[in-house]
C-alpha positions in Angstrom: -4.0 -1.3 22.5 -6.3 -2.0 19.5 -10.0 -2.0 19.1 -10.9 -4.0 16.1 -14.1 -3.1 14.2 -15.2 -5.6 11.7 -15.4 -3.2 8.8 -12.9 -1.8 6.3 -11.6 1.7 6.5 -13.4 2.4 3.2 -16.2 0.3 1.7 -15.2 -1.9 -1.2 -17.9 -2.2 -3.9 -17.1 -4.3 -6.9 -19.7 -4.5 -9.7 -18.0 -7.1 -12.0 -16.1 -10.3 -12.0 -12.7 -9.4 -13.6 -9.7 -11.7 -13.0 -7.6 -9.6 -15.3 -8.2 -6.4 -13.3 -7.5 -8.4 -10.1 -4.2 -9.5 -11.5 -3.2 -5.8 -12.0 -4.5 -4.6 -8.6 -2.6 -7.3 -6.8 0.5 -5.1 -7.5 -0.6 -3.0 -4.6 -1.0 -6.1 -2.4 2.5 -7.4 -2.8 4.5 -5.1 -5.1 7.5 -3.0 -4.1 5.4 0.2 -3.9 2.3 -1.5 -2.5 0.5 -1.3 0.8 2.3 -4.2 2.5 5.7 -2.7 1.7 4.7 0.7 2.9 3.3 -0.6 6.2 6.3 -2.7 7.0 8.7 0.1 5.9 7.2 2.7 8.1 6.7 0.5 11.2 10.3 -0.6 10.9 11.7 3.0 10.5 9.7 4.4 13.4 12.2 3.2 16.1 15.0 5.4 14.9 13.1 8.6 14.6 14.5 11.2 16.9 11.2 12.8 18.0 7.9 11.5 19.4 6.0 13.3 16.7 8.0 11.7 13.9 7.6 8.2 15.5 3.9 8.8 15.8 3.5 9.8 12.2 5.4 6.6 11.0 3.3 4.4 13.4 0.0 5.9 12.4 0.7 5.8 8.7 2.2 2.4 8.9 -0.8 0.9 10.6 -3.1 2.7 8.1 -1.2 1.1 5.2 -2.0 -2.3 6.7 -5.7 -1.3 6.6 -5.2 -0.4 3.0 -3.6 -3.8 2.4 -6.8 -5.3 3.7 -8.8 -3.1 1.2 -6.6 -4.2 -1.7 -7.0 -7.9 -0.7 -10.8 -7.4 -0.6 -10.8 -5.8 -4.0 -8.8 -8.7 -5.5 -11.0 -11.3 -3.8 -14.3 -9.6 -4.8 -13.1 -9.4 -8.4 -12.4 -13.1 -8.5 -14.6 -14.9 -6.0 -17.4 -15.6 -8.5 -15.1 -16.2 -11.5 -15.5 -19.5 -13.3 -12.4 -21.5 -14.4 -13.3 -20.5 -18.0 -13.2 -16.8 -17.0 -9.8 -17.3 -15.3 -8.2 -19.3 -18.1 -6.0 -17.2 -20.4 -6.0 -14.1 -18.1 -3.0 -12.8 -16.1 -4.7 -14.1 -13.0 -4.4 -17.7 -14.2 -0.9 -18.2 -12.8 -2.0 -16.8 -9.5 -5.0 -19.2 -9.4 -2.8 -22.2 -10.1 -0.6 -21.3 -7.0 -3.1 -19.7 -4.6 -6.6 -20.3 -5.8 -8.7 -17.2 -5.3 -7.0 -16.2 -2.1 -4.9 -13.0 -2.4 -1.2 -13.6 -2.0 1.4 -10.9 -1.7 3.1 -10.7 -5.0 3.4 -8.1 -7.7 1.4 -8.0 -10.9 4.1 -10.0 -12.6 3.8 -12.8 -10.1 7.0 -12.1 -8.1 6.5 -12.8 -4.4 6.8 -10.0 -1.9 10.2 -9.7 -0.4 11.7 -7.6 2.4 14.2 -6.3 -0.2 11.4 -4.0 -1.3 11.8 -1.9 1.8 14.7 0.0 3.4 15.4 1.3 6.9 18.7 3.2 7.2 18.4 4.6 10.7 19.0 8.1 9.2 15.7 9.9 9.8 16.2 12.3 6.9 17.0 9.6 4.4 14.1 7.4 5.6 11.6 10.2 5.4 12.8 11.1 1.9 12.4 7.5 0.9 8.9 7.5 2.5 7.8 10.5 0.5 9.1 8.9 -2.7 7.2 5.7 -1.8 4.0 7.6 -1.4 4.4 9.3 -4.8 5.2 5.9 -6.5 2.0 4.4 -4.9 0.0 7.4 -6.0 1.2 6.9 -9.6 0.3 3.2 -9.5 -3.2 4.0 -8.3 -3.6 6.5 -11.1 -2.6 3.8 -13.7 -5.0 1.3 -12.1 -7.8 3.8 -12.2 -7.1 4.3 -16.0 -7.3 0.6 -16.7 -10.4 -0.1 -14.6 -13.9 -0.1 -16.0 -15.6 -1.0 -12.7 -17.2 2.1 -11.0 -16.9 0.6 -7.5 -13.3 -0.4 -8.0 -12.5 3.1 -9.4 -14.1 4.7 -6.3 -12.0 2.6 -3.9 -8.8 3.2 -5.9 -9.5 7.0 -5.8 -9.8 6.9 -2.1 -6.5 5.0 -1.8 -4.8 7.4 -4.2 -5.9 10.4 -2.1 -4.6 8.8 1.1 -1.2 8.6 -0.6 -1.3 12.3 -1.2 -2.1 12.9 2.5 0.7 10.5 3.6 3.2 12.4 1.4 2.2 15.7 3.1 2.4 14.2 6.6 5.9 12.8 5.9 6.9 16.2 4.6 5.8 17.8 7.9 7.6 15.1 9.8 10.8 15.8 7.8 10.6 19.5 8.8 10.2 18.5 12.5 13.1 16.1 12.3 15.4 18.6 10.6 14.5 21.3 13.1 15.3 18.9 15.9 18.6 17.8 14.4 19.6 21.4 13.9 18.9 22.3 17.5 21.1 19.4 18.7 24.2 20.5 16.7 27.0 22.1 18.6 29.3 24.4 16.5 
């Protein structure tokens, strides 16, 4: 059961119009290490986790990643909503605009559309949790790069929040991995 509050998990404040920055941030909207990929990956993997705790971790983080996807979409939209055609022409956002206008669309910074091949679900809880930990580290790194190229204080603040959530998710997946490994060891018959 869901209760939907009409507010983002974290407030998004954008101080500039910057289609170029939006074109880079869209990596986290539809790229292989972005929020959509993470959310779908974790929500897919949860069914084959052997413990209720591990399933809960994947479910909770998976749904939070979708909330982060909404934050990224809001960043992209706010960075472009007031952009004139002249401000868009010649920027990396121009190709996006031709196909999607100012609406966020799930693709990476290079314009390649999101695909399910970005995610994996092996039905091996140890393999899946290791992949999840690596995914969180890759997303953290991408956020660090985006923070470095941004000059908008509001955007940087939001990106820092998202980067810190990647660190927390990595830690929770590590804890889930320990729970799963203990469970699997207790089920072995020698």
